[in-house]
N, CA, C and O of each residue as an XYZ file, in Angstrom:
796
protein
N     -13.107      9.983     67.589
C     -13.160      8.420     66.060
C     -14.231      8.904     64.888
O     -14.393      8.386     63.783
N     -14.702      9.696     65.280
C     -16.048      9.839     63.902
C     -15.789     10.893     62.864
O     -16.559     11.391     62.043
N     -14.408     11.132     63.122
C     -13.943     12.053     62.556
C     -12.999     11.014     61.301
O     -12.999     11.083     60.072
N     -11.953      9.712     62.634
C     -11.064      9.297     61.390
C     -11.682      7.803     60.989
O     -11.115      6.932     60.328
N     -13.012      7.763     61.583
C     -13.903      6.814     60.084
C     -14.698      7.390     59.101
O     -15.242      6.920     58.102
N     -14.645      8.769     59.704
C     -15.075      9.652     58.017
C     -14.235      9.747     57.128
O     -14.561      9.475     55.973
N     -12.697     10.235     57.495
C     -11.919      9.689     56.716
C     -11.230      8.395     55.826
O     -10.321      8.404     54.996
N     -11.879      7.534     56.246
C     -11.064      6.742     56.188
C     -11.719      5.891     55.478
O     -11.185      4.888     55.004
N     -13.629      6.357     55.238
C     -14.590      5.625     54.770
C     -13.718      6.568     53.130
O     -12.961      5.922     52.405
N     -14.033      8.071     52.845
C     -13.670      8.907     52.154
C     -12.620      8.413     51.256
O     -12.691      8.347     50.029
N     -11.409      7.995     52.182
C     -10.582      7.221     51.060
C     -10.939      5.946     50.715
O      -9.899      5.296     50.608
N     -11.754      5.371     50.521
C     -12.544      3.959     50.236
C     -12.884      4.650     49.142
O     -12.481      4.447     47.996
N     -14.038      5.916     49.712
C     -14.372      6.325     48.484
C     -13.677      6.609     47.133
O     -13.860      6.054     46.050
N     -13.262      7.101     47.296
C     -12.186      8.069     46.389
C     -11.128      6.301     45.537
O     -10.641      6.350     44.407
N     -11.101      5.870     45.843
C     -10.208      4.597     45.913
C     -11.135      3.986     45.317
O     -10.940      3.658     44.146
N     -12.115      3.739     45.819
C     -12.805      3.122     44.487
C     -12.901      3.832     43.310
O     -13.389      3.131     42.423
N     -12.629      4.931     42.961
C     -13.584      5.387     42.112
C     -12.049      6.264     41.102
O     -12.004      7.078     40.180
N     -11.229      5.681     41.753
C      -9.706      5.869     41.070
C     -10.216      4.143     40.193
O     -10.553      3.823     39.053
N     -10.027      3.473     41.416
C      -9.763      2.195     40.152
C     -11.219      1.808     39.163
O     -11.072      0.974     38.270
N     -12.443      2.377     39.350
C     -13.473      2.583     38.348
C     -12.899      3.546     37.571
O     -12.558      2.949     36.550
N     -12.733      4.177     37.516
C     -11.869      5.206     36.321
C     -10.343      4.741     35.791
O      -9.653      5.220     34.891
N     -10.165      3.956     36.429
C      -8.400      3.322     35.912
C      -9.621      2.258     34.545
O      -9.572      2.098     33.325
N     -10.332      1.898     35.383
C     -10.996      0.356     34.380
C     -11.727      1.182     33.369
O     -11.127      1.323     32.304
N     -12.675      1.648     33.457
C     -12.737      2.362     32.398
C     -12.268      3.091     31.186
O     -12.695      3.175     30.034
N     -10.841      3.790     32.081
C     -10.001      4.662     31.108
C      -9.663      3.553     29.863
O      -9.551      3.974     28.711
N      -9.488      1.909     30.216
C      -8.513      0.979     30.136
C      -9.549      0.679     28.912
O      -9.165      0.779     27.747
N     -11.046      0.259     29.283
C     -11.882      0.034     28.022
C     -12.383      0.713     26.683
O     -12.983      0.223     25.726
N     -11.880      2.180     26.962
C     -12.424      3.545     26.424
C     -10.701      2.840     25.760
O     -10.899      2.213     24.720
N      -9.965      2.849     25.965
C      -7.928      2.673     25.023
C      -7.961      1.594     24.279
O      -7.406      1.521     23.183
N      -8.631      0.648     24.828
C      -8.674     -0.546     23.537
C      -9.533     -0.105     22.730
O      -9.244      0.375     21.634
N     -10.629     -0.212     23.160
C     -11.985     -0.300     21.845
C     -11.460      1.730     21.498
O     -12.029      1.992     20.438
N     -10.986      2.517     21.793
C     -10.372      3.673     20.313
C      -9.831      3.031     19.463
O     -10.243      2.957     18.305
N      -8.212      2.127     20.170
C      -7.274      1.451     18.933
C      -7.827      1.037     18.833
O      -8.540      1.589     19.672
N      -8.817     -0.203     18.206
C      -9.251     -1.037     17.582
C     -10.210     -0.443     17.114
O     -10.767     -1.256     16.375
N     -11.082      1.084     17.086
C     -11.389      1.573     15.935
C     -10.605      2.617     15.462
O     -11.148      3.713     15.603
N      -9.546      2.636     14.966
C      -8.275      3.070     14.834
C      -8.287      2.883     13.428
O      -8.696      3.248     12.325
N      -7.104      1.535     14.599
C      -7.115      0.424     13.575
C      -7.996     -0.286     12.213
O      -7.748     -0.689     11.077
N      -9.058     -0.160     13.047
C     -10.340     -0.623     12.312
C     -10.308      0.245     10.586
O     -10.045     -0.345      9.538
N     -10.727      2.072     10.733
C     -11.002      2.737      9.668
C      -9.258      2.973      8.937
O      -9.020      2.944      7.730
N      -8.606      3.116      9.635
C      -7.366      3.410      8.615
C      -7.475      1.838      7.896
O      -7.942      2.045      6.776
N      -7.230      0.292      8.079
C      -7.290     -0.254      7.982
C      -8.995     -0.299      6.348
O      -8.901     -0.756      5.209
N      -9.346     -0.112      6.539
C     -10.803      0.134      5.628
C     -10.328      1.758      4.482
O     -10.501      1.891      3.270
N      -9.908      2.436      5.170
C      -9.251      3.240      4.366
C      -8.748      3.121      2.875
O      -8.950      3.265      1.669
N      -7.692      2.629      4.230
C      -6.325      2.039      3.147
C      -6.691      0.589      2.348
O      -5.742      0.046      1.783
N      -8.075     -0.093      2.268
C      -8.394     -0.598      1.191
C      -9.277      0.233      0.060
O      -9.369     -0.418     -0.982
N      -9.990      1.598      0.016
C     -11.041      1.822     -0.100
C      -9.604      2.389     -1.079
O      -9.516      2.103     -2.273
N      -8.668      3.122     -0.434
C      -8.450      4.601     -1.649
C      -7.108      3.725     -2.854
O      -6.495      4.093     -3.856
N      -7.175      2.148     -1.835
C      -5.621      1.405     -3.576
C      -7.546      0.814     -4.493
O      -7.467      0.904     -5.718
N      -8.613      0.441     -4.114
C      -9.870      0.380     -4.845
C      -9.572      1.526     -5.943
O      -9.597      1.148     -7.114
N      -9.337      2.667     -5.731
C      -9.971      3.510     -6.046
C      -8.821      4.394     -7.582
O      -8.851      4.578     -8.799
N      -7.813      4.712     -6.153
C      -6.608      5.064     -7.526
C      -7.014      3.544     -8.354
O      -8.102      3.450     -8.922
N      -6.425      2.858     -8.352
C      -6.451      1.732     -9.167
C      -7.418      1.809     -9.926
O      -7.031      1.302    -10.979
N      -8.396      2.120    -10.032
C      -9.345      2.507    -11.343
C      -9.096      3.852    -11.995
O      -9.168      3.857    -13.224
N      -8.889      4.696    -11.544
C      -8.981      5.959    -11.948
C      -7.320      5.846    -12.479
O      -6.907      6.795    -13.146
N      -6.889      5.324    -12.347
C      -4.918      5.684    -13.216
C      -4.823      5.485    -14.048
O      -3.817      5.893    -14.629
N      -6.316      4.288    -15.113
C      -6.219      3.973    -16.294
C      -6.896      4.415    -16.798
O      -7.930      4.856    -16.295
N      -6.482      4.508    -18.476
C      -7.066      5.342    -18.818
C      -7.952      3.986    -20.789
O      -8.156      4.126    -21.995
N      -8.061      3.148    -19.914
C      -8.689      2.526    -20.995
C     -10.409      2.614    -21.411
O     -11.018      3.247    -20.548
N     -10.965      2.303    -22.116
C     -12.223      2.694    -22.350
C     -12.491      1.343    -20.916
O     -11.812      0.398    -20.512
N     -14.588      2.261    -20.317
C     -14.593      1.635    -19.089
C     -16.242      1.911    -19.104
O     -16.869      2.893    -19.503
N     -16.644      0.789    -18.575
C     -18.613      0.181    -17.857
C     -17.999      1.656    -17.063
O     -16.816      1.898    -16.822
N     -19.286      2.591    -16.730
C     -19.605      3.317    -15.805
C     -21.133      3.214    -15.000
O     -22.179      3.336    -15.637
N     -21.111      2.959    -13.425
C     -22.584      2.285    -13.092
C     -22.233      3.916    -11.999
O     -21.287      4.117    -11.238
N     -23.422      4.840    -12.344
C     -23.065      5.788    -12.141
C     -24.609      6.148    -11.524
O     -25.567      5.582    -12.050
N     -24.874      7.235    -10.241
C     -26.161      7.628     -9.866
C     -25.716      9.515    -10.504
O     -24.857     10.302    -10.106
N     -26.530      9.607    -11.360
C     -26.549     11.196    -11.788
C     -26.612     12.605    -11.039
O     -27.565     12.669    -10.262
N     -25.846     13.701    -11.093
C     -25.802     14.786    -10.722
C     -25.288     13.817     -9.311
O     -26.212     14.238     -8.614
N     -24.579     12.906     -8.407
C     -23.910     12.693     -7.193
C     -22.270     12.475     -7.505
O     -21.868     12.255     -8.647
N     -22.073     12.495     -7.248
C     -20.141     11.965     -6.707
C     -20.191     10.020     -6.903
O     -19.330      9.443     -7.568
N     -20.938      9.530     -6.444
C     -21.620      7.802     -6.720
C     -21.169      7.695     -7.764
O     -21.864      8.249     -8.616
N     -19.897      7.014     -8.305
C     -19.548      6.684     -9.433
C     -18.785      4.963     -9.317
O     -18.025      4.685     -8.389
N     -19.210      3.802    -10.583
C     -17.913      2.725     -9.633
C     -17.892      2.798    -10.913
O     -18.987      2.965    -11.450
N     -16.747      2.704    -11.741
C     -16.012      2.057    -12.561
C     -15.443      0.624    -13.259
O     -14.594      0.148    -12.506
N     -15.624     -0.125    -14.336
C     -14.929     -1.414    -14.846
C     -14.418     -1.420    -15.554
O     -14.805     -0.730    -16.497
N     -13.528     -1.955    -15.661
C     -12.258     -2.071    -16.743
C     -12.599     -3.353    -17.468
O     -13.414     -4.182    -17.063
N     -12.130     -3.405    -18.204
C     -11.469     -5.029    -19.150
C     -10.531     -5.364    -17.996
O      -9.578     -4.686    -17.612
N     -11.088     -6.858    -17.371
C     -10.726     -8.527    -16.680
C     -10.890     -7.613    -15.546
O      -9.883     -7.259    -14.934
N     -12.169     -7.149    -15.162
C     -12.157     -7.042    -13.982
C     -13.721     -8.177    -13.787
O     -14.322     -8.629    -14.762
N     -13.981     -8.350    -12.839
C     -15.095     -9.147    -12.048
C     -16.434     -8.184    -12.510
O     -16.194     -7.008    -12.787
N     -17.392     -8.521    -12.566
C     -18.462     -8.045    -12.376
C     -19.814     -8.915    -11.974
O     -19.866    -10.096    -12.318
N     -21.274     -8.109    -10.994
C     -21.658     -8.837    -10.634
C     -23.145     -8.304    -10.998
O     -23.546     -7.239    -10.529
N     -24.240     -9.396    -12.178
C     -25.109     -8.651    -12.868
C     -26.327     -8.895    -12.369
O     -26.602     -9.340    -11.255
N     -26.937     -8.632    -13.107
C     -28.279     -9.300    -12.357
C     -29.381     -9.032    -14.239
O     -29.314     -7.841    -14.543
N     -30.051     -9.699    -15.095
C     -30.074     -9.826    -15.941
C     -32.287     -9.542    -15.799
O     -33.136    -10.250    -15.259
N     -32.460     -7.708    -16.865
C     -34.255     -8.387    -16.562
C     -34.787     -9.697    -16.509
O     -34.008    -10.545    -16.942
N     -35.676    -10.040    -16.182
C     -36.763    -11.119    -15.731
C     -35.936    -12.253    -15.585
O     -36.512    -13.330    -15.739
N     -34.319    -12.294    -15.239
C     -33.888    -13.445    -14.151
C     -34.279    -13.128    -12.629
O     -34.975    -12.249    -12.120
N     -33.409    -14.401    -12.015
C     -33.982    -13.460    -10.680
C     -32.535    -13.747     -9.812
O     -32.291    -12.938     -8.917
N     -31.805    -14.586     -9.981
C     -30.237    -14.116     -9.998
C     -28.915    -13.382     -9.926
O     -28.396    -13.073    -10.998
N     -28.385    -13.105     -8.941
C     -27.234    -13.153    -10.220
C     -25.976    -13.797    -10.958
O     -25.500    -14.930    -10.887
N     -25.514    -12.389    -11.874
C     -24.483    -13.870    -12.779
C     -23.103    -13.334    -12.100
O     -23.142    -12.370    -11.336
N     -21.822    -14.030    -12.423
C     -20.642    -12.968    -12.316
C     -19.727    -14.051    -13.544
O     -19.557    -15.148    -14.076
N     -19.349    -12.518    -13.377
C     -18.540    -12.535    -14.242
C     -17.030    -12.091    -15.316
O     -16.018    -12.382    -14.680
N     -16.812    -11.714    -16.192
C     -15.077    -11.541    -15.805
C     -14.709    -10.238    -16.818
O     -14.155    -11.080    -17.525
N     -14.563     -9.362    -17.325
C     -15.230     -8.376    -18.546
C     -14.300     -8.935    -19.515
O     -13.497     -9.711    -18.998
N     -14.175     -8.772    -20.740
C     -12.931     -9.477    -21.532
C     -13.394     -8.495    -22.560
O     -13.359     -9.283    -23.506
N     -13.963     -6.930    -23.309
C     -14.552     -6.606    -23.528
C     -15.647     -5.360    -23.725
O     -16.306     -5.043    -22.735
N     -15.860     -4.628    -25.015
C     -16.366     -3.947    -24.793
C     -16.959     -3.466    -25.645
O     -16.170     -3.108    -26.519
N     -18.268     -3.178    -25.966
C     -18.391     -2.407    -27.508
C     -19.394     -0.756    -27.247
O     -19.218     -0.075    -26.236
N     -20.356     -0.377    -28.309
C     -20.986      0.291    -27.064
C     -22.146      0.461    -26.932
O     -22.575      1.561    -26.583
N     -22.680     -0.232    -27.093
C     -24.519     -0.928    -26.051
C     -23.564     -2.250    -25.683
O     -23.925     -3.007    -26.584
N     -22.427     -3.103    -24.808
C     -22.723     -4.036    -24.905
C     -21.362     -4.026    -24.066
O     -20.424     -3.338    -24.468
N     -21.231     -4.948    -22.660
C     -19.864     -5.238    -23.044
C     -19.774     -6.986    -22.467
O     -20.765     -7.407    -21.871
N     -18.899     -7.679    -22.618
C     -19.091     -9.519    -23.276
C     -17.631     -9.834    -22.312
O     -16.431     -9.563    -22.361
N     -18.695    -10.664    -21.334
C     -17.734    -11.846    -20.178
C     -17.185    -12.913    -20.357
O     -17.262    -13.264    -21.535
N     -16.596    -13.680    -19.639
C     -15.236    -15.525    -20.334
C     -15.299    -15.577    -21.846
O     -14.569    -15.123    -22.727
N     -16.196    -16.146    -21.848
C     -15.833    -16.450    -23.305
C     -16.424    -14.967    -24.022
O     -17.361    -15.426    -24.674
N     -16.429    -14.162    -24.164
C     -17.143    -13.213    -24.935
C     -19.005    -13.418    -25.340
O     -19.659    -13.436    -26.383
N     -19.339    -13.554    -23.777
C     -20.804    -14.064    -24.016
C     -21.069    -12.020    -23.910
O     -20.421    -11.195    -23.266
N     -21.946    -11.878    -24.586
C     -22.172    -10.661    -25.048
C     -23.710    -10.099    -24.037
O     -24.714    -10.795    -23.886
N     -23.533     -8.870    -23.536
C     -24.560     -8.387    -22.011
C     -24.786     -7.423    -22.824
O     -23.932     -6.541    -22.740
N     -26.218     -7.092    -24.157
C     -26.106     -5.716    -23.011
C     -26.404     -5.207    -22.400
O     -26.881     -5.765    -21.411
N     -26.385     -3.596    -22.455
C     -26.721     -2.315    -21.497
C     -27.928     -2.325    -20.974
O     -28.217     -2.339    -19.778
N     -29.116     -2.312    -22.523
C     -30.200     -2.634    -21.765
C     -30.936     -4.061    -21.753
O     -32.088     -4.293    -22.117
N     -29.876     -5.060    -21.186
C     -31.142     -5.839    -20.532
C     -30.340     -6.007    -19.288
O     -30.831     -6.994    -18.741
N     -29.244     -5.504    -18.471
C     -28.853     -5.380    -16.618
C     -30.423     -4.619    -16.162
O     -30.977     -3.530    -16.314
N     -30.639     -5.620    -15.678
C     -31.359     -5.321    -14.315
C     -30.960     -4.975    -13.123
O     -31.821     -4.842    -12.253
N     -29.731     -4.775    -12.842
C     -28.834     -4.593    -11.813
C     -27.358     -5.377    -11.523
O     -26.868     -6.379    -12.043
N     -26.897     -4.519    -10.516
C     -25.049     -4.588    -10.967
C     -25.307     -4.578     -9.095
O     -26.239     -4.175     -8.400
N     -24.149     -5.148     -8.812
C     -23.703     -6.069     -7.315
C     -21.727     -5.289     -7.482
O     -20.749     -5.424     -8.218
N     -22.221     -4.346     -6.017
C     -20.574     -4.098     -5.504
C     -19.930     -4.573     -4.751
O     -19.776     -3.845     -3.770
N     -19.168     -5.983     -4.666
C     -18.814     -7.022     -3.579
C     -17.439     -5.842     -3.732
O     -16.878     -6.509     -4.602
N     -16.696     -4.887     -3.593
C     -15.548     -4.901     -3.701
C     -15.017     -4.655     -1.499
O     -14.338     -5.389     -0.781
N     -15.460     -3.845     -1.303
C     -15.399     -2.962      0.538
C     -16.368     -5.195      1.136
O     -16.613     -5.466      2.312
N     -16.624     -6.144      0.036
C     -16.376     -6.699      1.055
C     -16.045     -7.496      2.002
O     -16.522     -7.775      3.103
N     -14.609     -8.017      1.036
C     -13.051     -8.245      1.639
C     -13.091     -7.314      3.197
O     -13.271     -7.716      4.346
N     -12.920     -6.366      2.827
C     -12.383     -5.088      4.104
C     -13.323     -5.108      5.434
O     -12.995     -5.101      6.621
N     -14.934     -5.142      4.662
C     -15.475     -5.429      5.912
C     -15.269     -6.654      6.686
O     -14.993     -6.441      7.867
N     -15.325     -7.757      6.365
C     -15.487     -8.780      6.458
C     -14.126     -8.958      7.949
O     -14.237     -9.699      8.925
N     -12.767     -7.855      7.580
C     -11.815     -8.018      7.492
C     -12.098     -7.427      8.754
O     -11.640     -8.032      9.723
N     -12.951     -6.055      9.042
C     -13.284     -5.164     10.553
C     -13.896     -6.219     11.367
O     -13.506     -6.219     12.534
N     -14.787     -7.153     11.041
C     -15.513     -8.277     11.529
C     -14.692     -9.138     12.177
O     -14.692     -9.257     13.403
N     -14.234     -9.537     11.695
C     -12.818    -10.225     12.287
C     -12.131    -10.284     12.912
O     -11.536    -11.244     13.402
N     -12.024     -8.652     13.105
C     -11.197     -8.326     14.460
C     -11.915     -8.008     15.674
O     -11.531     -8.315     16.803
N     -13.567     -7.026     15.234
C     -13.976     -7.241     16.037
C     -13.406     -8.244     17.198
O     -12.621     -8.319     18.143
N     -14.871     -9.317     16.043
C     -14.379    -10.763     17.167
C     -13.376    -11.197     18.011
O     -13.297    -11.563     19.183
N     -12.455    -11.015     16.845
C     -10.453    -11.204     17.619
C     -10.808    -10.592     18.363
O      -9.632    -10.577     18.725
N     -11.448     -9.805     19.269
C     -10.427     -7.861     19.825
C     -11.015     -9.277     21.219
O     -10.268    -10.037     21.836
N     -12.158     -9.200     21.289
C     -13.359     -9.806     22.302
C     -12.225     -9.954     23.219
O     -11.603     -8.966     23.609
N     -11.890    -11.310     23.628
C     -11.171    -12.630     24.191
C     -10.058    -11.289     25.114
O     -10.179    -11.259     26.338
N      -9.187    -10.414     24.532
C      -8.335     -9.104     24.836
C      -9.097     -9.118     25.936
O      -9.048     -9.902     26.883
N     -10.120     -7.800     25.674
C     -10.529     -7.728     26.616
C     -11.214     -8.209     27.836
O     -11.896     -7.574     28.641
N     -10.854     -9.615     27.803
C     -11.425    -10.033     29.430
C     -10.064    -10.689     30.092
O     -10.113    -11.253     31.186
N      -8.830    -10.563     29.323
C      -7.395    -10.713     28.985
C      -6.898    -10.065     30.032
O      -6.767    -10.548     31.156
N      -6.563     -8.783     29.641
C      -6.894     -7.598     29.815
C      -7.204     -6.926     31.424
O      -6.371     -6.152     31.895
N      -8.349     -7.255     32.142
C      -9.472     -7.327     32.614
C      -8.509     -8.107     33.508
O      -7.397     -7.722     33.869
N      -8.844     -8.756     33.677
C      -8.695    -10.206     34.496
C      -6.731    -10.127     34.719
O      -6.479    -10.357     35.902
N      -5.844     -9.953     34.151
C      -4.301     -8.990     34.039
C      -4.654     -8.163     35.166
O      -4.188     -8.428     36.274
N      -5.251     -7.414     35.032
C      -5.059     -5.889     35.309
C      -5.820     -6.263     36.738
O      -5.358     -5.447     37.536
N      -6.674     -7.027     37.367
C      -6.946     -7.091     38.680
C      -6.369     -8.141     39.686
O      -6.543     -8.076     40.903
N      -5.315     -9.599     38.719
C      -4.903    -10.017     39.272
C      -3.679     -9.422     39.958
O      -3.203     -9.307     41.088
N      -3.393     -9.077     38.589
C      -1.493     -8.616     39.115
C      -1.571     -6.925     39.618
O      -0.459     -6.582     40.018
N      -2.581     -5.811     39.697
C      -2.884     -4.178     40.134
C      -2.998     -4.340     41.002
O      -2.216     -4.611     41.912
N      -4.921     -4.101     40.894
C      -6.010     -4.227     41.477
C      -5.665     -4.981     42.389
O      -4.977     -4.635     43.349
N      -6.474     -7.028     42.018
C      -6.715     -7.196     43.063
C      -8.329     -7.085     43.758
O      -8.950     -7.374     44.781
N      -8.515     -6.395     42.300
C     -10.133     -6.328     43.023
C     -11.318     -7.597     42.594
O     -10.866     -8.497     41.886
N     -12.340     -7.662     42.872
C     -13.406     -9.524     42.522
C     -14.286     -8.699     42.431
O     -14.348     -7.587     42.955
N     -15.347     -9.460     41.436
C     -14.911    -10.325     40.542
C     -13.374     -9.874     39.545
O     -12.846     -8.766     39.642
N     -12.888    -10.920     38.682
C     -11.778    -10.455     38.262
C     -11.449     -9.630     37.296
O     -10.423     -8.950     37.289
N     -12.859     -9.660     35.867
C     -13.411     -9.511     34.806
C     -14.442     -8.274     34.897
O     -15.642     -8.508     34.754
N     -13.774     -6.335     35.249
C     -14.312     -5.813     35.485
C     -15.863     -5.789     34.067
O     -15.988     -5.974     32.857
N     -17.033     -5.315     35.680
C     -18.014     -5.243     34.752
C     -18.365     -3.971     33.224
O     -19.432     -3.541     32.785
N     -17.444     -3.811     32.953
C     -17.777     -2.258     31.806
C     -17.520     -3.449     30.912
O     -18.282     -3.655     29.967
N     -16.624     -4.144     31.119
C     -15.851     -5.411     29.752
C     -17.060     -6.236     29.135
O     -16.863     -6.825     28.072
N     -18.240     -6.303     29.722
C     -19.643     -6.918     28.789
C     -20.034     -6.257     28.090
O     -19.958     -6.382     26.867
N     -20.655     -5.209     28.811
C     -21.238     -4.549     27.539
C     -20.649     -3.745     25.440
O     -21.145     -3.334     24.390
N     -19.056     -4.077     26.259
C     -17.987     -2.801     25.332
C     -18.121     -4.270     23.857
O     -18.093     -4.187     22.629
N     -18.256     -5.403     24.771
C     -18.002     -6.098     24.174
C     -18.655     -7.625     23.487
O     -18.097     -8.673     23.165
N     -20.256     -7.123     23.443
C     -21.552     -7.195     23.585
C     -21.287     -6.420     22.195
O     -21.074     -7.152     21.228
N     -21.273     -4.931     21.963
C     -21.202     -4.014     20.831
C     -19.960     -4.491     19.963
O     -20.045     -4.093     18.801
N     -18.773     -5.281     20.252
C     -17.340     -6.167     19.404
C     -18.447     -6.626     18.722
O     -19.075     -6.243     17.735
N     -18.572     -8.063     19.940
C     -20.222     -9.199     18.961
C     -20.775     -8.490     18.183
O     -20.433     -8.682     17.016
N     -21.644     -7.588     18.377
C     -22.874     -7.299     17.513
C     -22.165     -6.095     15.779
O     -22.581     -5.889     14.639
N     -21.419     -5.818     16.298
C     -20.253     -5.349     14.607
C     -19.944     -6.777     13.922
O     -20.372     -7.198     12.847
N     -19.081     -7.402     14.843
C     -18.607     -8.772     14.073
C     -19.798     -9.547     13.184
O     -19.658     -9.671     11.967
N     -21.000    -10.065     13.891
C     -22.208    -10.139     13.063
C     -22.630     -9.881     12.289
O     -22.887    -10.545     11.285
N     -22.913     -8.388     12.623
C     -23.192     -7.812     11.184
C     -22.184     -7.968     10.096
O     -22.837     -8.382      9.139
N     -21.168     -7.874      9.807
C     -20.099     -7.389      9.536
C     -19.441     -8.926      8.846
O     -18.681     -8.504      7.975
N     -19.359    -10.587      8.812
C     -19.554    -11.352      8.556
C     -20.848    -11.438      7.437
O     -20.603    -11.799      6.286
N     -22.191    -11.094      7.836
C     -22.847    -11.284      7.259
C     -22.946    -10.177      5.971
O     -23.834    -10.313      5.129
N     -21.897     -9.002      5.885
C     -21.981     -8.000      4.970
C     -21.839     -8.864      3.532
O     -21.058     -9.767      3.233
N     -23.042     -8.139      2.672
C     -23.207     -9.222      1.458
C     -22.436     -8.047      0.738
O     -21.385     -8.493      0.279
N     -22.597     -6.677      0.475
C     -22.275     -5.764      0.168
C     -23.284     -5.182     -0.735
O     -24.420     -5.637     -0.600
N     -23.081     -4.139     -1.757
C     -24.357     -2.534     -2.052
C     -25.062     -3.543     -3.648
O     -24.304     -3.376     -4.603
N     -25.806     -4.099     -3.855
C     -26.818     -3.479     -5.053
C     -27.674     -2.062     -5.455
O     -28.079     -1.068     -4.852
N     -27.695     -2.553     -6.754
C     -27.758     -1.041     -7.570
C     -28.665     -1.206     -8.938
O     -28.395     -1.580    -10.080
N     -29.983     -0.709     -8.222
C     -31.136     -1.377     -9.479
C     -31.115     -0.229    -10.427
O     -30.956      0.860     -9.876
N     -31.221     -0.217    -11.535
C     -30.421      0.734    -12.363
C     -31.999      1.389    -12.644
O     -32.147      1.918    -13.746
N     -33.291      1.380    -11.621
C     -34.303      2.346    -12.490
C     -34.223      2.802    -10.927
O     -34.750      3.855    -10.568
N     -33.844      2.332    -10.428
C     -33.324      3.426     -9.319
C     -32.777      4.870     -9.129
O     -32.628      5.164     -7.943
N     -32.452      5.812     -9.999
C     -32.078      6.480    -10.291
C     -30.461      6.155    -10.583
O     -29.701      7.104    -10.392
N     -29.777      4.680    -11.105
C     -28.674      4.630    -11.008
C     -28.923      4.567    -12.718
O     -30.011      4.428    -13.276
N     -27.899      4.677    -13.213
C     -26.881      3.898    -14.521
C     -26.494      3.189    -15.247
O     -25.688      2.629    -14.504
N     -26.415      2.819    -15.945
C     -25.155      2.188    -16.661
C     -24.690      3.073    -17.623
O     -25.660      3.822    -17.742
N     -23.181      3.788    -18.976
C     -22.960      3.783    -19.489
C     -21.586      3.548    -20.106
O     -20.673      3.582    -19.282
N     -21.227      3.312    -21.394
C     -19.833      2.961    -21.857
C     -19.414      4.303    -22.016
O     -20.074      5.094    -22.689
N     -17.817      4.778    -21.147
C     -17.333      5.875    -21.215
C     -16.175      5.267    -22.416
O     -15.704      4.148    -22.214
N     -15.558      6.397    -24.211
C     -14.169      5.583    -24.146
C     -13.117      7.139    -23.640
O     -13.762      8.087    -23.190
N     -11.969      7.251    -23.721
C     -11.689      8.099    -23.006
C     -10.706      8.440    -24.885
O      -9.986      9.427    -25.035
């Protein structure tokens, strides 16, 4: 009788462990699938932005950090966001022309390079916000999959696995941070510079 009870307890513990491992595997698989799709989407957006810039042979404005590979190119027709010295806020404009010492925006308003205090790069903003929205959109799926698995397969209660809550909290954090992302700002006195490049 004692041996039978021990075997029953062992089988029950083994079954519980298998269920727990299955739940963890499901949550981990969904997390990996989301992470892979998000990284792929971000990489495609980044490559598209880089390729469209580097294939052009026109004059361009170059924002760079010397001795590094950190560079951003601005061509005629590109939107540029900049802050002038002694100004408090950033201004947006579309580049319409270049000279050796200036760029011109909108209705040929001249902006001397020496007057620019900082530039803002918003090119990754849409990709980051897309990832953030995907993260927030994935949260209900974790609850749906967990509930469906326990209702139709395992019969466990509660129907939402405890592993779901910390994972969804991480996704909520990713989504919140992503939606608040406003791009990068480059102050020209912090080792960054802008120069005109004519090929």
